[in-house]
PDB file of the backbone (N, CA, C, O) and the ligand in Angstrom, with CONECT records:
HET     ZN  A 101       1
ATOM      1  N   MET A   1      63.419   4.857  -5.777  1.00  0.00           N
ATOM      2  CA  MET A   1      63.902   5.566  -4.592  1.00  0.00           C
ATOM      3  C   MET A   1      62.765   5.854  -3.621  1.00  0.00           C
ATOM      4  O   MET A   1      61.711   6.362  -4.006  1.00  0.00           O
ATOM      5  N   THR A   2      62.990   5.532  -2.407  1.00  0.00           N
ATOM      6  CA  THR A   2      61.950   5.797  -1.420  1.00  0.00           C
ATOM      7  C   THR A   2      62.412   6.885  -0.468  1.00  0.00           C
ATOM      8  O   THR A   2      63.415   6.740   0.231  1.00  0.00           O
ATOM      9  N   PRO A   3      61.682   7.942  -0.456  1.00  0.00           N
ATOM     10  CA  PRO A   3      62.043   9.039   0.453  1.00  0.00           C
ATOM     11  C   PRO A   3      61.853   8.651   1.903  1.00  0.00           C
ATOM     12  O   PRO A   3      60.778   8.203   2.304  1.00  0.00           O
ATOM     13  N   ASP A   4      62.876   8.821   2.664  1.00  0.00           N
ATOM     14  CA  ASP A   4      62.822   8.437   4.077  1.00  0.00           C
ATOM     15  C   ASP A   4      62.209   9.558   4.914  1.00  0.00           C
ATOM     16  O   ASP A   4      62.866  10.200   5.734  1.00  0.00           O
ATOM     17  N   VAL A   5      60.965   9.748   4.671  1.00  0.00           N
ATOM     18  CA  VAL A   5      60.289  10.813   5.404  1.00  0.00           C
ATOM     19  C   VAL A   5      59.220  10.224   6.304  1.00  0.00           C
ATOM     20  O   VAL A   5      58.293   9.555   5.849  1.00  0.00           O
ATOM     21  N   SER A   6      59.367  10.479   7.544  1.00  0.00           N
ATOM     22  CA  SER A   6      58.361   9.962   8.468  1.00  0.00           C
ATOM     23  C   SER A   6      57.268  10.997   8.675  1.00  0.00           C
ATOM     24  O   SER A   6      57.448  12.034   9.314  1.00  0.00           O
ATOM     25  N   THR A   7      56.158  10.666   8.112  1.00  0.00           N
ATOM     26  CA  THR A   7      55.042  11.587   8.268  1.00  0.00           C
ATOM     27  C   THR A   7      54.395  11.394   9.631  1.00  0.00           C
ATOM     28  O   THR A   7      54.523  10.343  10.259  1.00  0.00           O
ATOM     29  N   GLU A   8      53.728  12.388  10.052  1.00  0.00           N
ATOM     30  CA  GLU A   8      53.090  12.289  11.362  1.00  0.00           C
ATOM     31  C   GLU A   8      51.752  11.587  11.262  1.00  0.00           C
ATOM     32  O   GLU A   8      50.681  12.155  11.475  1.00  0.00           O
ATOM     33  N   ALA A   9      51.878  10.360  10.937  1.00  0.00           N
ATOM     34  CA  ALA A   9      50.652   9.583  10.803  1.00  0.00           C
ATOM     35  C   ALA A   9      50.272   8.990  12.147  1.00  0.00           C
ATOM     36  O   ALA A   9      51.079   8.319  12.790  1.00  0.00           O
ATOM     37  N   PRO A  10      49.084   9.231  12.554  1.00  0.00           N
ATOM     38  CA  PRO A  10      48.634   8.654  13.828  1.00  0.00           C
ATOM     39  C   PRO A  10      48.489   7.152  13.735  1.00  0.00           C
ATOM     40  O   PRO A  10      47.900   6.620  12.794  1.00  0.00           O
ATOM     41  N   THR A  11      49.027   6.495  14.710  1.00  0.00           N
ATOM     42  CA  THR A  11      48.989   5.036  14.671  1.00  0.00           C
ATOM     43  C   THR A  11      48.008   4.481  15.698  1.00  0.00           C
ATOM     44  O   THR A  11      48.218   3.406  16.260  1.00  0.00           O
ATOM     45  N   GLU A  12      46.982   5.200  15.923  1.00  0.00           N
ATOM     46  CA  GLU A  12      45.992   4.726  16.881  1.00  0.00           C
ATOM     47  C   GLU A  12      45.195   3.577  16.311  1.00  0.00           C
ATOM     48  O   GLU A  12      44.817   3.565  15.140  1.00  0.00           O
ATOM     49  N   LYS A  13      44.963   2.653  17.140  1.00  0.00           N
ATOM     50  CA  LYS A  13      44.161   1.515  16.694  1.00  0.00           C
ATOM     51  C   LYS A  13      42.792   1.605  17.334  1.00  0.00           C
ATOM     52  O   LYS A  13      42.548   1.106  18.433  1.00  0.00           O
ATOM     53  N   THR A  14      41.938   2.240  16.625  1.00  0.00           N
ATOM     54  CA  THR A  14      40.593   2.438  17.187  1.00  0.00           C
ATOM     55  C   THR A  14      39.688   1.248  16.924  1.00  0.00           C
ATOM     56  O   THR A  14      38.568   1.159  17.427  1.00  0.00           O
ATOM     57  N   ALA A  15      40.199   0.366  16.142  1.00  0.00           N
ATOM     58  CA  ALA A  15      39.359  -0.778  15.785  1.00  0.00           C
ATOM     59  C   ALA A  15      39.244  -1.762  16.930  1.00  0.00           C
ATOM     60  O   ALA A  15      38.305  -2.554  17.005  1.00  0.00           O
ATOM     61  N   LYS A  16      40.227  -1.693  17.827  1.00  0.00           N
ATOM     62  CA  LYS A  16      40.225  -2.676  18.910  1.00  0.00           C
ATOM     63  C   LYS A  16      39.442  -2.166  20.112  1.00  0.00           C
ATOM     64  O   LYS A  16      40.017  -1.680  21.086  1.00  0.00           O
ATOM     65  N   ARG A  17      38.194  -2.277  20.032  1.00  0.00           N
ATOM     66  CA  ARG A  17      37.367  -1.898  21.179  1.00  0.00           C
ATOM     67  C   ARG A  17      36.631  -3.122  21.667  1.00  0.00           C
ATOM     68  O   ARG A  17      35.574  -3.503  21.163  1.00  0.00           O
ATOM     69  N   LYS A  18      37.228  -3.704  22.650  1.00  0.00           N
ATOM     70  CA  LYS A  18      36.650  -4.955  23.130  1.00  0.00           C
ATOM     71  C   LYS A  18      35.995  -4.729  24.479  1.00  0.00           C
ATOM     72  O   LYS A  18      36.652  -4.452  25.482  1.00  0.00           O
ATOM     73  N   LYS A  19      34.724  -4.853  24.468  1.00  0.00           N
ATOM     74  CA  LYS A  19      34.011  -4.716  25.734  1.00  0.00           C
ATOM     75  C   LYS A  19      33.356  -6.031  26.089  1.00  0.00           C
ATOM     76  O   LYS A  19      32.387  -6.467  25.468  1.00  0.00           O
ATOM     77  N   ALA A  20      33.909  -6.630  27.089  1.00  0.00           N
ATOM     78  CA  ALA A  20      33.353  -7.912  27.514  1.00  0.00           C
ATOM     79  C   ALA A  20      32.026  -7.677  28.220  1.00  0.00           C
ATOM     80  O   ALA A  20      31.961  -7.154  29.333  1.00  0.00           O
ATOM     81  N   LYS A  21      31.020  -8.070  27.552  1.00  0.00           N
ATOM     82  CA  LYS A  21      29.701  -7.881  28.155  1.00  0.00           C
ATOM     83  C   LYS A  21      29.114  -9.218  28.544  1.00  0.00           C
ATOM     84  O   LYS A  21      28.834 -10.067  27.698  1.00  0.00           O
ATOM     85  N   ARG A  22      28.939  -9.382  29.805  1.00  0.00           N
ATOM     86  CA  ARG A  22      28.358 -10.630  30.271  1.00  0.00           C
ATOM     87  C   ARG A  22      26.856 -10.481  30.368  1.00  0.00           C
ATOM     88  O   ARG A  22      26.337  -9.464  30.829  1.00  0.00           O
ATOM     89  N   ALA A  23      26.201 -11.474  29.943  1.00  0.00           N
ATOM     90  CA  ALA A  23      24.739 -11.425  29.973  1.00  0.00           C
ATOM     91  C   ALA A  23      24.245 -11.458  31.408  1.00  0.00           C
ATOM     92  O   ALA A  23      24.431 -12.433  32.137  1.00  0.00           O
ATOM     93  N   LYS A  24      23.622 -10.379  31.779  1.00  0.00           N
ATOM     94  CA  LYS A  24      23.074 -10.335  33.132  1.00  0.00           C
ATOM     95  C   LYS A  24      21.568 -10.518  33.061  1.00  0.00           C
ATOM     96  O   LYS A  24      20.866  -9.712  32.450  1.00  0.00           O
ATOM     97  N   PRO A  25      21.088 -11.548  33.669  1.00  0.00           N
ATOM     98  CA  PRO A  25      19.663 -11.865  33.602  1.00  0.00           C
ATOM     99  C   PRO A  25      18.779 -10.840  34.297  1.00  0.00           C
ATOM    100  O   PRO A  25      17.771 -10.398  33.744  1.00  0.00           O
ATOM    101  N   ALA A  26      19.152 -10.477  35.475  1.00  0.00           N
ATOM    102  CA  ALA A  26      18.290  -9.561  36.223  1.00  0.00           C
ATOM    103  C   ALA A  26      18.859  -8.156  36.218  1.00  0.00           C
ATOM    104  O   ALA A  26      20.013  -7.950  36.596  1.00  0.00           O
ATOM    105  N   PRO A  27      18.070  -7.201  35.798  1.00  0.00           N
ATOM    106  CA  PRO A  27      18.512  -5.807  35.824  1.00  0.00           C
ATOM    107  C   PRO A  27      18.413  -5.227  37.225  1.00  0.00           C
ATOM    108  O   PRO A  27      17.516  -4.439  37.522  1.00  0.00           O
ATOM    109  N   ALA A  28      19.322  -5.616  38.060  1.00  0.00           N
ATOM    110  CA  ALA A  28      19.309  -5.157  39.445  1.00  0.00           C
ATOM    111  C   ALA A  28      19.407  -3.645  39.489  1.00  0.00           C
ATOM    112  O   ALA A  28      20.355  -3.066  38.959  1.00  0.00           O
ATOM    113  N   PRO A  29      18.453  -3.015  40.107  1.00  0.00           N
ATOM    114  CA  PRO A  29      18.391  -1.554  40.137  1.00  0.00           C
ATOM    115  C   PRO A  29      19.552  -0.908  40.868  1.00  0.00           C
ATOM    116  O   PRO A  29      20.277  -0.106  40.279  1.00  0.00           O
ATOM    117  N   LYS A  30      19.742  -1.228  42.103  1.00  0.00           N
ATOM    118  CA  LYS A  30      20.803  -0.559  42.856  1.00  0.00           C
ATOM    119  C   LYS A  30      21.919  -1.517  43.241  1.00  0.00           C
ATOM    120  O   LYS A  30      23.103  -1.194  43.145  1.00  0.00           O
ATOM    121  N   GLN A  31      21.520  -2.678  43.672  1.00  0.00           N
ATOM    122  CA  GLN A  31      22.513  -3.612  44.158  1.00  0.00           C
ATOM    123  C   GLN A  31      23.164  -4.368  43.010  1.00  0.00           C
ATOM    124  O   GLN A  31      22.541  -5.206  42.358  1.00  0.00           O
ATOM    125  N   ALA A  32      24.400  -4.060  42.785  1.00  0.00           N
ATOM    126  CA  ALA A  32      25.120  -4.742  41.721  1.00  0.00           C
ATOM    127  C   ALA A  32      25.797  -5.980  42.257  1.00  0.00           C
ATOM    128  O   ALA A  32      26.464  -6.710  41.523  1.00  0.00           O
ATOM    129  N   SER A  33      25.623  -6.207  43.527  1.00  0.00           N
ATOM    130  CA  SER A  33      26.258  -7.357  44.145  1.00  0.00           C
ATOM    131  C   SER A  33      25.654  -8.659  43.639  1.00  0.00           C
ATOM    132  O   SER A  33      24.443  -8.766  43.443  1.00  0.00           O
ATOM    133  N   PRO A  34      26.510  -9.635  43.435  1.00  0.00           N
ATOM    134  CA  PRO A  34      25.992 -10.937  43.012  1.00  0.00           C
ATOM    135  C   PRO A  34      25.168 -11.586  44.103  1.00  0.00           C
ATOM    136  O   PRO A  34      24.447 -12.556  43.870  1.00  0.00           O
ATOM    137  N   PHE A  35      25.286 -11.035  45.294  1.00  0.00           N
ATOM    138  CA  PHE A  35      24.548 -11.601  46.420  1.00  0.00           C
ATOM    139  C   PHE A  35      23.214 -10.900  46.645  1.00  0.00           C
ATOM    140  O   PHE A  35      22.558 -11.108  47.665  1.00  0.00           O
ATOM    141  N   ALA A  36      22.829 -10.089  45.707  1.00  0.00           N
ATOM    142  CA  ALA A  36      21.563  -9.372  45.839  1.00  0.00           C
ATOM    143  C   ALA A  36      20.435 -10.340  46.158  1.00  0.00           C
ATOM    144  O   ALA A  36      20.262 -11.367  45.502  1.00  0.00           O
ATOM    145  N   GLY A  37      19.688  -9.989  47.164  1.00  0.00           N
ATOM    146  CA  GLY A  37      18.571 -10.841  47.547  1.00  0.00           C
ATOM    147  C   GLY A  37      18.937 -11.804  48.660  1.00  0.00           C
ATOM    148  O   GLY A  37      18.074 -12.424  49.281  1.00  0.00           O
ATOM    149  N   LEU A  38      20.216 -11.914  48.895  1.00  0.00           N
ATOM    150  CA  LEU A  38      20.685 -12.821  49.932  1.00  0.00           C
ATOM    151  C   LEU A  38      20.363 -12.254  51.314  1.00  0.00           C
ATOM    152  O   LEU A  38      20.701 -11.113  51.627  1.00  0.00           O
ATOM    153  N   THR A  39      19.716 -13.059  52.117  1.00  0.00           N
ATOM    154  CA  THR A  39      19.456 -12.659  53.494  1.00  0.00           C
ATOM    155  C   THR A  39      19.920 -13.766  54.415  1.00  0.00           C
ATOM    156  O   THR A  39      20.447 -14.788  53.976  1.00  0.00           O
ATOM    157  N   LYS A  40      19.714 -13.543  55.689  1.00  0.00           N
ATOM    158  CA  LYS A  40      20.142 -14.535  56.670  1.00  0.00           C
ATOM    159  C   LYS A  40      19.549 -15.909  56.406  1.00  0.00           C
ATOM    160  O   LYS A  40      20.171 -16.940  56.660  1.00  0.00           O
ATOM    161  N   THR A  41      18.340 -15.890  55.893  1.00  0.00           N
ATOM    162  CA  THR A  41      17.661 -17.168  55.715  1.00  0.00           C
ATOM    163  C   THR A  41      17.415 -17.528  54.253  1.00  0.00           C
ATOM    164  O   THR A  41      17.189 -18.690  53.913  1.00  0.00           O
ATOM    165  N   GLU A  42      17.463 -16.509  53.397  1.00  0.00           N
ATOM    166  CA  GLU A  42      17.145 -16.782  51.997  1.00  0.00           C
ATOM    167  C   GLU A  42      18.379 -16.730  51.109  1.00  0.00           C
ATOM    168  O   GLU A  42      19.367 -16.053  51.394  1.00  0.00           O
ATOM    169  N   CYS A  43      18.270 -17.469  50.034  1.00  0.00           N
ATOM    170  CA  CYS A  43      19.342 -17.476  49.054  1.00  0.00           C
ATOM    171  C   CYS A  43      19.262 -16.218  48.194  1.00  0.00           C
ATOM    172  O   CYS A  43      18.231 -15.548  48.140  1.00  0.00           O
ATOM    173  N   ALA A  44      20.332 -15.924  47.547  1.00  0.00           N
ATOM    174  CA  ALA A  44      20.341 -14.770  46.654  1.00  0.00           C
ATOM    175  C   ALA A  44      19.442 -15.035  45.457  1.00  0.00           C
ATOM    176  O   ALA A  44      19.125 -16.177  45.126  1.00  0.00           O
ATOM    177  N   LYS A  45      19.047 -13.946  44.824  1.00  0.00           N
ATOM    178  CA  LYS A  45      18.171 -14.075  43.660  1.00  0.00           C
ATOM    179  C   LYS A  45      18.842 -14.880  42.554  1.00  0.00           C
ATOM    180  O   LYS A  45      18.197 -15.618  41.810  1.00  0.00           O
ATOM    181  N   GLY A  46      20.120 -14.717  42.477  1.00  0.00           N
ATOM    182  CA  GLY A  46      20.851 -15.393  41.403  1.00  0.00           C
ATOM    183  C   GLY A  46      21.057 -16.863  41.650  1.00  0.00           C
ATOM    184  O   GLY A  46      21.640 -17.573  40.831  1.00  0.00           O
ATOM    185  N   CYS A  47      20.569 -17.318  42.798  1.00  0.00           N
ATOM    186  CA  CYS A  47      20.732 -18.716  43.157  1.00  0.00           C
ATOM    187  C   CYS A  47      19.717 -19.589  42.438  1.00  0.00           C
ATOM    188  O   CYS A  47      18.550 -19.220  42.307  1.00  0.00           O
ATOM    189  N   SER A  48      20.154 -20.715  41.987  1.00  0.00           N
ATOM    190  CA  SER A  48      19.221 -21.649  41.363  1.00  0.00           C
ATOM    191  C   SER A  48      19.715 -23.067  41.601  1.00  0.00           C
ATOM    192  O   SER A  48      20.781 -23.288  42.175  1.00  0.00           O
ATOM    193  N   VAL A  49      18.922 -24.008  41.149  1.00  0.00           N
ATOM    194  CA  VAL A  49      19.319 -25.396  41.350  1.00  0.00           C
ATOM    195  C   VAL A  49      20.571 -25.720  40.541  1.00  0.00           C
ATOM    196  O   VAL A  49      21.279 -26.686  40.825  1.00  0.00           O
ATOM    197  N   ASP A  50      20.825 -24.905  39.544  1.00  0.00           N
ATOM    198  CA  ASP A  50      21.991 -25.153  38.704  1.00  0.00           C
ATOM    199  C   ASP A  50      23.270 -24.597  39.310  1.00  0.00           C
ATOM    200  O   ASP A  50      24.376 -25.026  38.983  1.00  0.00           O
ATOM    201  N   GLY A  51      23.090 -23.642  40.191  1.00  0.00           N
ATOM    202  CA  GLY A  51      24.283 -23.082  40.791  1.00  0.00           C
ATOM    203  C   GLY A  51      23.967 -22.041  41.829  1.00  0.00           C
ATOM    204  O   GLY A  51      23.167 -21.132  41.610  1.00  0.00           O
ATOM    205  N   CYS A  52      24.601 -22.190  42.945  1.00  0.00           N
ATOM    206  CA  CYS A  52      24.445 -21.227  44.014  1.00  0.00           C
ATOM    207  C   CYS A  52      25.419 -20.078  43.736  1.00  0.00           C
ATOM    208  O   CYS A  52      26.541 -20.307  43.285  1.00  0.00           O
ATOM    209  N   VAL A  53      24.994 -18.862  44.002  1.00  0.00           N
ATOM    210  CA  VAL A  53      25.885 -17.734  43.739  1.00  0.00           C
ATOM    211  C   VAL A  53      27.092 -17.766  44.668  1.00  0.00           C
ATOM    212  O   VAL A  53      28.131 -17.174  44.376  1.00  0.00           O
ATOM    213  N   VAL A  54      26.945 -18.450  45.765  1.00  0.00           N
ATOM    214  CA  VAL A  54      28.047 -18.519  46.713  1.00  0.00           C
ATOM    215  C   VAL A  54      29.060 -19.584  46.302  1.00  0.00           C
ATOM    216  O   VAL A  54      30.256 -19.309  46.211  1.00  0.00           O
ATOM    217  N   SER A  55      28.582 -20.780  46.059  1.00  0.00           N
ATOM    218  CA  SER A  55      29.503 -21.862  45.730  1.00  0.00           C
ATOM    219  C   SER A  55      29.797 -21.942  44.244  1.00  0.00           C
ATOM    220  O   SER A  55      30.860 -22.402  43.827  1.00  0.00           O
ATOM    221  N   GLY A  56      28.840 -21.488  43.456  1.00  0.00           N
ATOM    222  CA  GLY A  56      29.004 -21.633  42.019  1.00  0.00           C
ATOM    223  C   GLY A  56      28.765 -23.069  41.598  1.00  0.00           C
ATOM    224  O   GLY A  56      29.036 -23.457  40.462  1.00  0.00           O
ATOM    225  N   LYS A  57      28.264 -23.833  42.515  1.00  0.00           N
ATOM    226  CA  LYS A  57      28.028 -25.251  42.275  1.00  0.00           C
ATOM    227  C   LYS A  57      26.543 -25.544  42.439  1.00  0.00           C
ATOM    228  O   LYS A  57      25.797 -24.767  43.035  1.00  0.00           O
ATOM    229  N   PRO A  58      26.140 -26.668  41.903  1.00  0.00           N
ATOM    230  CA  PRO A  58      24.711 -27.011  41.999  1.00  0.00           C
ATOM    231  C   PRO A  58      24.274 -27.464  43.382  1.00  0.00           C
ATOM    232  O   PRO A  58      23.475 -28.392  43.512  1.00  0.00           O
ATOM    233  N   TYR A  59      24.773 -26.840  44.372  1.00  0.00           N
ATOM    234  CA  TYR A  59      24.237 -27.076  45.715  1.00  0.00           C
ATOM    235  C   TYR A  59      24.287 -25.758  46.441  1.00  0.00           C
ATOM    236  O   TYR A  59      25.138 -24.916  46.153  1.00  0.00           O
ATOM    237  N   CYS A  60      23.403 -25.574  47.359  1.00  0.00           N
ATOM    238  CA  CYS A  60      23.360 -24.287  48.030  1.00  0.00           C
ATOM    239  C   CYS A  60      24.374 -24.249  49.159  1.00  0.00           C
ATOM    240  O   CYS A  60      24.422 -25.143  50.004  1.00  0.00           O
ATOM    241  N   SER A  61      25.174 -23.213  49.159  1.00  0.00           N
ATOM    242  CA  SER A  61      26.157 -23.083  50.231  1.00  0.00           C
ATOM    243  C   SER A  61      25.901 -21.821  51.029  1.00  0.00           C
ATOM    244  O   SER A  61      26.820 -21.163  51.515  1.00  0.00           O
ATOM    245  N   HIS A  62      24.635 -21.509  51.146  1.00  0.00           N
ATOM    246  CA  HIS A  62      24.249 -20.365  51.975  1.00  0.00           C
ATOM    247  C   HIS A  62      24.877 -20.542  53.354  1.00  0.00           C
ATOM    248  O   HIS A  62      24.790 -21.613  53.955  1.00  0.00           O
ATOM    249  N   PRO A  63      25.510 -19.478  53.845  1.00  0.00           N
ATOM    250  CA  PRO A  63      26.207 -19.575  55.126  1.00  0.00           C
ATOM    251  C   PRO A  63      25.353 -20.142  56.252  1.00  0.00           C
ATOM    252  O   PRO A  63      25.868 -20.789  57.164  1.00  0.00           O
ATOM    253  N   ALA A  64      24.047 -19.898  56.186  1.00  0.00           N
ATOM    254  CA  ALA A  64      23.181 -20.379  57.252  1.00  0.00           C
ATOM    255  C   ALA A  64      22.570 -21.730  56.908  1.00  0.00           C
ATOM    256  O   ALA A  64      21.817 -22.299  57.698  1.00  0.00           O
ATOM    257  N   LYS A  65      22.896 -22.232  55.743  1.00  0.00           N
ATOM    258  CA  LYS A  65      22.295 -23.504  55.333  1.00  0.00           C
ATOM    259  C   LYS A  65      23.343 -24.585  55.119  1.00  0.00           C
ATOM    260  O   LYS A  65      23.242 -25.404  54.206  1.00  0.00           O
ATOM    261  N   GLY A  66      24.302 -24.568  55.942  1.00  0.00           N
ATOM    262  CA  GLY A  66      25.277 -25.645  55.829  1.00  0.00           C
ATOM    263  C   GLY A  66      26.603 -25.198  55.254  1.00  0.00           C
ATOM    264  O   GLY A  66      27.638 -25.813  55.512  1.00  0.00           O
ATOM    265  N   GLY A  67      26.576 -24.129  54.476  1.00  0.00           N
ATOM    266  CA  GLY A  67      27.832 -23.611  53.942  1.00  0.00           C
ATOM    267  C   GLY A  67      28.445 -24.485  52.876  1.00  0.00           C
ATOM    268  O   GLY A  67      27.755 -25.215  52.165  1.00  0.00           O
ATOM    269  N   LEU A  68      29.736 -24.397  52.783  1.00  0.00           N
ATOM    270  CA  LEU A  68      30.439 -25.103  51.724  1.00  0.00           C
ATOM    271  C   LEU A  68      30.612 -26.579  52.029  1.00  0.00           C
ATOM    272  O   LEU A  68      30.700 -27.008  53.179  1.00  0.00           O
ATOM    273  N   GLN A  69      30.657 -27.320  50.962  1.00  0.00           N
ATOM    274  CA  GLN A  69      30.937 -28.742  51.124  1.00  0.00           C
ATOM    275  C   GLN A  69      32.442 -28.917  51.259  1.00  0.00           C
ATOM    276  O   GLN A  69      33.239 -28.115  50.772  1.00  0.00           O
ATOM    277  N   ALA A  70      32.788 -29.976  51.924  1.00  0.00           N
ATOM    278  CA  ALA A  70      34.195 -30.210  52.235  1.00  0.00           C
ATOM    279  C   ALA A  70      35.082 -30.137  50.989  1.00  0.00           C
ATOM    280  O   ALA A  70      36.206 -29.636  51.037  1.00  0.00           O
ATOM    281  N   GLY A  71      34.565 -30.634  49.900  1.00  0.00           N
ATOM    282  CA  GLY A  71      35.358 -30.662  48.678  1.00  0.00           C
ATOM    283  C   GLY A  71      35.685 -29.286  48.138  1.00  0.00           C
ATOM    284  O   GLY A  71      36.614 -29.125  47.347  1.00  0.00           O
ATOM    285  N   ASP A  72      34.919 -28.290  48.569  1.00  0.00           N
ATOM    286  CA  ASP A  72      35.148 -26.944  48.061  1.00  0.00           C
ATOM    287  C   ASP A  72      35.954 -26.078  49.017  1.00  0.00           C
ATOM    288  O   ASP A  72      36.303 -24.942  48.695  1.00  0.00           O
ATOM    289  N   LEU A  73      36.241 -26.607  50.169  1.00  0.00           N
ATOM    290  CA  LEU A  73      36.987 -25.832  51.146  1.00  0.00           C
ATOM    291  C   LEU A  73      38.416 -25.583  50.683  1.00  0.00           C
ATOM    292  O   LEU A  73      39.102 -24.697  51.194  1.00  0.00           O
ATOM    293  N   GLY A  74      38.848 -26.362  49.726  1.00  0.00           N
ATOM    294  CA  GLY A  74      40.186 -26.162  49.183  1.00  0.00           C
ATOM    295  C   GLY A  74      40.175 -25.285  47.950  1.00  0.00           C
ATOM    296  O   GLY A  74      41.222 -24.974  47.381  1.00  0.00           O
ATOM    297  N   ASN A  75      39.003 -24.897  47.552  1.00  0.00           N
ATOM    298  CA  ASN A  75      38.861 -24.042  46.366  1.00  0.00           C
ATOM    299  C   ASN A  75      38.865 -22.580  46.791  1.00  0.00           C
ATOM    300  O   ASN A  75      37.869 -22.057  47.290  1.00  0.00           O
ATOM    301  N   ARG A  76      39.995 -21.941  46.583  1.00  0.00           N
ATOM    302  CA  ARG A  76      40.165 -20.571  47.083  1.00  0.00           C
ATOM    303  C   ARG A  76      39.084 -19.629  46.566  1.00  0.00           C
ATOM    304  O   ARG A  76      38.536 -18.811  47.305  1.00  0.00           O
ATOM    305  N   GLU A  77      38.800 -19.769  45.297  1.00  0.00           N
ATOM    306  CA  GLU A  77      37.812 -18.888  44.681  1.00  0.00           C
ATOM    307  C   GLU A  77      36.462 -19.037  45.357  1.00  0.00           C
ATOM    308  O   GLU A  77      35.782 -18.049  45.633  1.00  0.00           O
ATOM    309  N   VAL A  78      36.086 -20.255  45.617  1.00  0.00           N
ATOM    310  CA  VAL A  78      34.793 -20.522  46.243  1.00  0.00           C
ATOM    311  C   VAL A  78      34.807 -20.054  47.688  1.00  0.00           C
ATOM    312  O   VAL A  78      33.844 -19.452  48.163  1.00  0.00           O
ATOM    313  N   VAL A  79      35.888 -20.330  48.377  1.00  0.00           N
ATOM    314  CA  VAL A  79      35.985 -19.930  49.785  1.00  0.00           C
ATOM    315  C   VAL A  79      35.924 -18.417  49.913  1.00  0.00           C
ATOM    316  O   VAL A  79      35.271 -17.882  50.808  1.00  0.00           O
ATOM    317  N   GLU A  80      36.613 -17.735  49.006  1.00  0.00           N
ATOM    318  CA  GLU A  80      36.584 -16.272  49.044  1.00  0.00           C
ATOM    319  C   GLU A  80      35.179 -15.732  48.829  1.00  0.00           C
ATOM    320  O   GLU A  80      34.744 -14.792  49.493  1.00  0.00           O
ATOM    321  N   ARG A  81      34.489 -16.346  47.891  1.00  0.00           N
ATOM    322  CA  ARG A  81      33.130 -15.895  47.601  1.00  0.00           C
ATOM    323  C   ARG A  81      32.227 -16.170  48.794  1.00  0.00           C
ATOM    324  O   ARG A  81      31.335 -15.386  49.118  1.00  0.00           O
ATOM    325  N   PHE A  82      32.480 -17.288  49.429  1.00  0.00           N
ATOM    326  CA  PHE A  82      31.699 -17.639  50.614  1.00  0.00           C
ATOM    327  C   PHE A  82      31.923 -16.602  51.708  1.00  0.00           C
ATOM    328  O   PHE A  82      30.986 -16.168  52.377  1.00  0.00           O
ATOM    329  N   GLN A  83      33.174 -16.218  51.871  1.00  0.00           N
ATOM    330  CA  GLN A  83      33.482 -15.226  52.894  1.00  0.00           C
ATOM    331  C   GLN A  83      32.862 -13.877  52.556  1.00  0.00           C
ATOM    332  O   GLN A  83      32.449 -13.129  53.441  1.00  0.00           O
ATOM    333  N   GLN A  84      32.805 -13.581  51.268  1.00  0.00           N
ATOM    334  CA  GLN A  84      32.160 -12.339  50.851  1.00  0.00           C
ATOM    335  C   GLN A  84      30.679 -12.385  51.165  1.00  0.00           C
ATOM    336  O   GLN A  84      30.082 -11.379  51.550  1.00  0.00           O
ATOM    337  N   ALA A  85      30.102 -13.538  51.002  1.00  0.00           N
ATOM    338  CA  ALA A  85      28.681 -13.709  51.303  1.00  0.00           C
ATOM    339  C   ALA A  85      28.442 -13.509  52.796  1.00  0.00           C
ATOM    340  O   ALA A  85      27.460 -12.890  53.206  1.00  0.00           O
ATOM    341  N   VAL A  86      29.354 -14.041  53.594  1.00  0.00           N
ATOM    342  CA  VAL A  86      29.233 -13.877  55.044  1.00  0.00           C
ATOM    343  C   VAL A  86      29.329 -12.404  55.411  1.00  0.00           C
ATOM    344  O   VAL A  86      28.573 -11.910  56.248  1.00  0.00           O
ATOM    345  N   LYS A  87      30.265 -11.712  54.778  1.00  0.00           N
ATOM    346  CA  LYS A  87      30.413 -10.269  55.017  1.00  0.00           C
ATOM    347  C   LYS A  87      29.154  -9.534  54.600  1.00  0.00           C
ATOM    348  O   LYS A  87      28.682  -8.625  55.283  1.00  0.00           O
ATOM    349  N   TYR A  88      28.638  -9.940  53.490  1.00  0.00           N
ATOM    350  CA  TYR A  88      27.424  -9.303  52.962  1.00  0.00           C
ATOM    351  C   TYR A  88      26.302  -9.419  53.976  1.00  0.00           C
ATOM    352  O   TYR A  88      25.561  -8.463  54.205  1.00  0.00           O
ATOM    353  N   LEU A  89      26.181 -10.578  54.576  1.00  0.00           N
ATOM    354  CA  LEU A  89      25.124 -10.797  55.565  1.00  0.00           C
ATOM    355  C   LEU A  89      25.404 -10.001  56.838  1.00  0.00           C
ATOM    356  O   LEU A  89      24.482  -9.499  57.482  1.00  0.00           O
ATOM    357  N   LYS A  90      26.660  -9.893  57.186  1.00  0.00           N
ATOM    358  CA  LYS A  90      27.009  -9.127  58.400  1.00  0.00           C
ATOM    359  C   LYS A  90      26.671  -7.674  58.218  1.00  0.00           C
ATOM    360  O   LYS A  90      26.138  -7.028  59.120  1.00  0.00           O
ATOM    361  N   ARG A  91      26.988  -7.151  57.023  1.00  0.00           N
ATOM    362  CA  ARG A  91      26.696  -5.750  56.744  1.00  0.00           C
ATOM    363  C   ARG A  91      25.177  -5.520  56.789  1.00  0.00           C
ATOM    364  O   ARG A  91      24.685  -4.487  57.244  1.00  0.00           O
ATOM    365  N   GLN A  92      24.477  -6.522  56.301  1.00  0.00           N
ATOM    366  CA  GLN A  92      23.028  -6.427  56.249  1.00  0.00           C
ATOM    367  C   GLN A  92      22.462  -6.390  57.680  1.00  0.00           C
ATOM    368  O   GLN A  92      21.510  -5.667  57.974  1.00  0.00           O
ATOM    369  N   ALA A  93      23.066  -7.175  58.532  1.00  0.00           N
ATOM    370  CA  ALA A  93      22.595  -7.240  59.910  1.00  0.00           C
ATOM    371  C   ALA A  93      22.812  -5.911  60.616  1.00  0.00           C
ATOM    372  O   ALA A  93      22.052  -5.546  61.514  1.00  0.00           O
ATOM    373  N   LEU A  94      23.846  -5.192  60.212  1.00  0.00           N
ATOM    374  CA  LEU A  94      24.142  -3.913  60.837  1.00  0.00           C
ATOM    375  C   LEU A  94      23.252  -2.800  60.335  1.00  0.00           C
ATOM    376  O   LEU A  94      22.998  -1.820  61.035  1.00  0.00           O
ATOM    377  N   ALA A  95      22.787  -2.962  59.126  1.00  0.00           N
ATOM    378  CA  ALA A  95      21.976  -1.898  58.519  1.00  0.00           C
ATOM    379  C   ALA A  95      20.613  -1.765  59.169  1.00  0.00           C
ATOM    380  O   ALA A  95      19.818  -0.915  58.768  1.00  0.00           O
TER     381      ALA A  95
HETATM  382 ZN    ZN A 101      22.237 -20.630  47.535  1.00  0.00          ZN2+
END
């Protein structure tokens, strides 16, 4: 015989603590922006030959250096990031 008694057992699942931690190479002090270091003429610090922080591709798409390649103009994610970079530079110009 099983007593049908519902005890007040907490059903919290504390074991599931998933914190997605992405490896960040540079411990940026204040600027958490991926465009940190980006200026009108210079690429962001996170830019390298392997990937531009703006395009995410192995070519530089700095707004002042030619921008995006035609093949990426249809890539919404890339275009959005490019526009964010442009905004970032505009804000910088105002500061
Ligand atoms: Zn770049």
